Each structure stands twice: as structure tokens, then as C-alpha cells.
N, C-alpha and C positions, 0 to 999 in steps of 0.2 A: 744685609749680605747673606745671612743664614737662610732667610725666607726665599731669596732668589735662587740659592743653591738647591733647596728642597723642591721648588717649583720646576727648575730645570731637570732635576732627576726624575720627577713624575712625568714630565713631558717626554723625556728620553725613554722611560719605561713603556709609555703608551705607544710611542712610535715603533718600538721593537716588537710589541704585541698588539697589532691592530684589532685582533679578535676580542681582547679584553676591553678595549675602548668601546667597541660596539655593544658588548653585553652590559657594561656599566652604564651605558646611555639609556637602557630600558628601565623605566621607573618602577613598574609593578609586574605582577605575574600575568595580568591580562595583556599588556603590551608585549610581554615576552612571548606569549602564545600567538599573538597577532603577527609578530615578526617571523616566527618559525613557519606559520601558515602561509604568509605572503612569500617567504623565501621559497617554499616548496612550489607554490603556484608559478613563481617566476622561473624556476628550474624546469618545470614540466610544460611551460608555455610552448616550447619548440619540440617537445617530445611526445606530447599527448597524455592521455589519462594513464595513470599507473596506480591502481588502488592499493590500499594498505594490506589487504588480504593476499594479494599477489606477492608483495614484498616479503610478507611473513612466510609464505610457502616457499619462496626461493631461498631464503636464509636457512630454512629447515632442511630442504632437499639437498642443498649444497654443503651441509654440515658446517655452516658458518656460525650458527647459534641454535641451541636447543630450546625447548619449551621452558625449562626452569630459568634459563638466562633471560629469555624474553619477558617472562612474567616478573622477574626481579627488576629488570630495567624499567618496565612500565610502572611498577610500584614506586621506584625511586624518583622518576621524573614527574610524578604527580605532585611533588612538592617544589616550591620555587627555588631553593638552593641547588638541588640536584639538577633541575631544568636549566638553570643558568650555567652550571658547570658543563652539562651536556652540549648546550648550544655553543659554548666557548670552544670546547674540544673539537666539535664538528667543523666550525669555521676555521680553526687553526690547522687541523690535520688535513682537511680537504683543500686548503689554500683559498677558500672563498672570501676570506677576510680581505685579501688583497685585490679582489675583483671589484671594479668600480660600480658595476650594476648591482651586485649583491650588497655592497656597502650602502648604496642609495636606497635599496628596498628596506634594509633594517633601520636606517635613519628616518625614513618616512614613517615606518611603523612606530618608532619611538616618539615621533613628534605629534602624531594624531591619536586621539582617543578612539578605542575600538567601539563600533556600534554593536547593538544587541544581536542583530541578525548576522553580523559578520564574524562574531567570535565563534570559533569552532568548538565543538563539544570536547574533543580530545586532540592533542597534537599528533599528527601522523609521523612519528619519528622514524619508523622503519623505511618508508618510501622516501622520506627526506634524506636519510643517510645514504641510501642507494643513489638517489639523484645527485647528491653533492659529490660523492666520489666518482660517479660516472662523468659529471661535468669536469672535474679536475683532471681526469684521464682521457677526456675527449672521446668517450665511448657512448654510442646511442643507447639510452635507457630502454627503449622498446625492444631491443634484442635480448634482454635478460628475461628468459622464459622459464618458469618452474618446470614445464613439461620436458625440457631438455636442459638440465643443469650443466653449466660450463665446467671445463676442467680447471682445477685450482691454479694451475700454472699458466693458463691462457689469459689474455687481456680482460675478458669478461670475468673469469674466475678471480683475478686480482681485485676487481671492483667489489665483488661480493665478499671476498675475504677481508678487505679493508673495512667494509661496513660491519662485518661480524666482529672484527678486532675492536672497532670503536664501541660496540655494544658491550662486549665483554670487559673492556677497560672501565666502563662506568660501574659495572657490577662488582668487579674484583677490587676496586679501590677501597682502602680502609676507611671506616667512618670518621676517624680523627682527621685523616688527610682530606676527606671530602668536606668536612666542616671548615677546615683551615682555608682551602682553596675557594670555597663558596663565599667566605668573608671578603676575600680579595676581589670577588666579582660582584659584590653588592652594588646597588645603585649609587652612583657618584655624580652629583651635579657638575663637578669640574670636568668630567668626561664629556658631558653634553656640551659644555661651553668650549672645551678644546676641539670638539668635532665641528662646532659652529665657527670657531676661529680658523680651522684648517682650510675653509673655502666653501663655496656654495655646493650644495648637494646636487649631484647630477640628476637630471630629470629622467626618471624611469617610468615607463607607462604602467598603468594598472594591469596586473596579470589577467584579470577577468576580461578585459577588453583588448588585450594585446594579441596580435597575430603576427607570425613571422612573415616577412616580405616574400612574395612569390615572384620570381622573375617572369617578365612578360616577353614573349617571343612573337615577332611579327613575321608571318610567313611571306609577306610580299617583299620583304627586304632580305636579300640573300647576299652572301659574300661573293659568289660567282653568278653572274647573270647568264642564263641559258638563252641562246637565240636559235630560232628555227627558220631555215631558208626554204621558202615554198617551192622555188624553182629547182632545188636540188633533188635529184632522183637517186633513190637508194639502189645500190647494185645488188641484184638478186641472182643467186647462182642458177645456172641452167641445168635442167634435169633431162637426161637422155633416157628414152624409153626403148627397151629391146623387145624381143619376141615374147609373146605371152607364154606363161608357163602352163603346160597341159600335162595332167597325170591320168593315165589310162588304167583300166582294170588289170591289164597284164603287168604293169609296173607294180601295182599293189600286191598281186599274187607273187610276183618275183621277189618282192621285198619282205614278204611274210615268212619268218623262219618256220621250219617244220617243228611240230611238237616234240619235245624231248621225252623219251620213254625210258624209264629206269626199271628194269626187272629186278625183283628182290633176289638175293642169292639163295640158292637151294640149301636147305639145312643139311648138315652133315649127319650121317647115320649115328644113332646112339649105340654105344658098345653094349653087348649083352650083359656084361658084368657091372654096368653102371648103376648108381643109386640116384634117383631123381629127387631133388629138393624143391618142393612146391613153394610158391609165394615169392618167386624172384621178380624183380622190377622189370626185367627185359621180357621180350616176347617169348623167349624160350627159357624154360627153367634151368637153373644151374645144375651142374653135374659134379658128383664126388665119386670118382672111380675107386673101387676097392683094390687092394693090392693082392687079393687071393686069386686062385686059379678059377677058370671058367667051369661052371657046373653043367653037366649034361641033363637033358630032360627039360620039359616045359615048366616054367615058374610063373607065379602071380605076384602081385605087389599089394601091400597094405600100408597104411600110414601109422606112424607112432608120434604122439604128441607128448613131449616132456614138459611138465608144468613145474616151475621153480618159484616158490612163494616164501615170504618171511615166516609165515605160519599158515595153518589151514584156513582157507577162505580169506587170506590176507593179501596185501599188495604184492605184485610180481617183482622179481629181481631181474634187473637188466644187465646184460653182458656176462652172464655166468657161462663158463666153458662146459660143454657137454660132449661126451665121447660115447658112441654107440658102436659095438662090434659083435661079431658072431664068428666063432671059429669054424663051425660046421658049414655056414654059408659063405665064409671067406669075405665078409663085408666089414668095412670100417667107415664110420661117418663121424665127423667132428664139426662143431659150430658153437655159436653163442646164442643166448636167449634174446628175444626182442624186448621192447619196452613193457609188454604185458607179462614177461617172464615165461614165454612159450618158446619151445624149439620143436619144429615140425619137420619130419623127414619121411620119405617113402622108401620102404625096405622090401626086398624080395622074400617070398615065402613059397613053400611047396603046396600043391593043390590039396593033398589029402594028409598032410603031415605038418605039425607045428615046428617052428624054428625058435630057439631060445636066443635072445640077445642080451648082452650085458650093457647096462646104461651106467655111466660113471659121470658124476658131477663134481667139479673142482670148486670148492668154496673159497671165497676171497680171504685175505688176511684178517679182516675184522670179524669173520665168522669161524675162525679157527685154522684157516689155511690147510684144510684137509680135503681128502677126496672121499666121496660117498658113492657106493656102488650098489645097484639093484639089478635083478634079473627079471625078465618078462618073456613069456612065450607068445609069439604071434602066429596066427593062422589066417587062412583065406576066408574064413566064415564071416569076419567083420572087416569093415573098411577102415576103421581107425581104432587105435588103442591109446590109452592115456595112462601115464605113470607120474605120480607127484613126488616132489622133493621139498622138504622143509628143514631149514637150519635150526629152527626153534620149535619146540613142542610145548603146548600148554595143557594143563590137566583136562580141559574140556574138549581138546582137539581129538579127532579119531586117530587111532594108531596106524 
């Protein structure tokens, strides 16, 4: 009575966990590797080739598993106990243990001894895991491309994340728990007998010679038969021709518009008391009219270049405010330096007499926030005068 009770409890346990029964039916590590290899071939029969390197690249790009996790996983499954546990978890988590075809592939591998040329060098666990979870979620494995990693929340991303979770679960399991579970998955002859008593193994074709059926379409058989009546005449629309279109030279000349002529506006006269600022971007230089009274007598002009640098022969300072004024000439000019630190203006002078101009530079806040003033006398003997300003003086600079 006690023996019958134990036997019934074992049968009930195997029925609740069909993956355990399949793994316990594999007698040695060679048939275990053969079962994993044939299962992968069966899953890829309808999908095509999916190399192990591509599966590894996909898991890394999608952040499903990193290199240390993959290395630890391959080190663990090199031994038989961890390989049995990995195959059991993969069959259980992916639901392939309940698949009749996958069940037949594993039973056939457990019943036949592997040949020398058939035994793989290493079990392709990564591509097997991706193919298993893609099969359980009805997703085409060929669409999983490392060049375009899927979104983690998309159907393809869930397949990759499930495979990565399976790999991490094998690595993160404690050694004591791994040994305890591996003992429950060791080879059990009773599991092989129970699988034999369960019924005949479904015939599954060899993955190496199996090809998915291709539907055959016969073009001569159609759902709707098209008939052609020879005596039937198609109704063609009648085209009416009118008078031919003729274009004469007079029509062409009449349609040609006259050329548009735009005369440039005449420049306004320059006031006599104006100061010309050369270097303007427009065709006519800018004007800065002084507020003084108009001087009598003939006058000439000369240019004054204000050079503002950090130190002598140093980089120019941009945007420094410059004021040039002369009380005797009644001229006021204001502006800022360019990117080279130069401010150029054209000022009136007397033919035979010099004119003194006061040049004031306003330093920015980081240079003391002060104004520095210098005086320079301009005359008509030279076309350009230069006056420098430096906020910093070094011992070697000229005074």
C-alpha cells in the first residue's frame, strides 16, 4: 500500500512538471548535449540559420546580458549538473515541454546513442534560448537583428529580455540550491519507463532533412473564370478635332513683357559738418554728424585709427566704446572697436593748421570700469594717424 502511494506521488509530480521528466530521461551528458542540439535544429528548421555569434551580439546590444554574465553561464553549463538544470528551466519557462514535437525530439535523442560526427563541440545555448522564447511567443526569430536592437517593451524586446532573464537566473542561483536542484534532475530510469508507458512517441522528422511545406498554387485554377467575347466591341470615345492652333510673331512680341528698369536713387548730399566713417557694409559709408556749428573756410580730412589691445602687440579687444571729440572743430564721434580691436574714423582738419582731438576709451568692468583719455593733434600732411590704448602694461612694453 505504501509503495503504491509513493509510486502515485512520483507519477503526479512528473505529470505536473513534464520538463523534469524529459531531463531525467537523458542518461548522460552526451545525450543531453545531443538533445539540446537537436532541439535547436528543430526550432530553426522553419526560421533559417541563426548563428551563435549573432545571438551573443543581440543580447549584448539589447542590454539583456553582459560579457561577465555570458562567461559565467558558459563556465557553469560546461558541467553536467548545471547543463541539466539549464535545459530544465528553458523547457519549463518557454513552455516547450508541453509541445508534442519538442517532446518527441528530446525523447528521440534520449533513446539513440550520439554518433561521433553528430556530437557538437559546444552546445549553442544562446541561440537555443532565443529560439525557444521566440517559439513560445510566436515571434519570427529572423527578425531579431543586432543591427537594430528592439525596444525592451516591444514583442521582440520581450523575447530578448526573457532569454536574458533565463541566463541571469542560472548565474545568480546559489551553489547549494544549484546542487540540490541538480540532484532532483539526475538520470532516473523510472522517468524513461514512465515516458514509455505514457504512449508512443510522436514521429518527428530529422531536423537536418526536414523542410517546411511550401503551398503550391496552380495559376490555371482560379476562383473566378474570366471569359472573353470575341464579337464584343469595345466602346471607344470619339475625339473631335477643331481648328489648328497657329502662333504668329506678332503674338509672341505682344506677349513679351517690356524689360523692367530700376534706376538707383540719387544719393543725398553730405552735410558739410559731417564725419565720414569708412568701412561700412553698405555702398555708402555711414555718417556721424557732429553737434557743433558749421566752420567757414575750406577743410580737408584725415583718418584716425584707435587701436585697443590687452597689452602692446597683444590681442585686440572687441566692443570697447571709443569717443573722439574736438571743441575747436566742433566734432563728436562715438563707436565701438571691431574684432581686431580697431576703431577707424575720418575727421576734418585745416589745410595749414593742426587740430587737436581728445580720444576717450571706456574700459569694461573687468578692466577697472574707468575711462582713459588721450589727446592727439591731426593735420593734413598725413592720411592716417594711429593712437594705441592698453589696459595692462608689462615691463618690456613701450610706454
